[in-house]
C-alpha angles and dihedrals in degrees: 000000000000117000121238111278099186133074115289109261117218128182112209116197145173112214126202129355096325103126098184105107104155093100093046090052092049091051092046091052092046092051090048091049088052089059100264125132107239129199111193113196097192128222134333101024124162122228089250092052091051095049093044091050090048090053094047093047094044092228128186094211142017119212119196121196111202130174100152099086092246094111094115089058101035101048096046090049092051094045090050091051091047091052090047090054092044094244091150094140096054119095118232109200136146148141150221136108100346122146116236093245090053090048090055092048091050092046089052089053093056103274113133126233115319123211131217123220111280095035109144109255089228089064091054095047091047091050093051093045092049094045093050092046091053100038112026129074138139 
């Protein structure tokens, strides 16, 4: 298989009624500045809207920013839709206010690494770049 020879494509989304998008915009800008192509969906997306946009945009990764406390509903719904649509080679990652025990549960269910507020953006970009390099190809 030939490795990807285009910029990494990442969809950044806010799911549900969480209206705090400053962090998502900072991450989107940081990923773009690191050479990635970023699609930012804006506020109040549904899980279905996120997965459909990810399919249409042929992304390598989906990043969900969540501060509402709905992470144990949002991430499982998205991962189930991704499995249904055979998006097994697309990373689902994200961050926000997520307790460590919930992060572990979500990781065990197939969600990639999750990041707490204050994580250096370089750590997030490195994680996405390394994951895509190891797991994505045409």
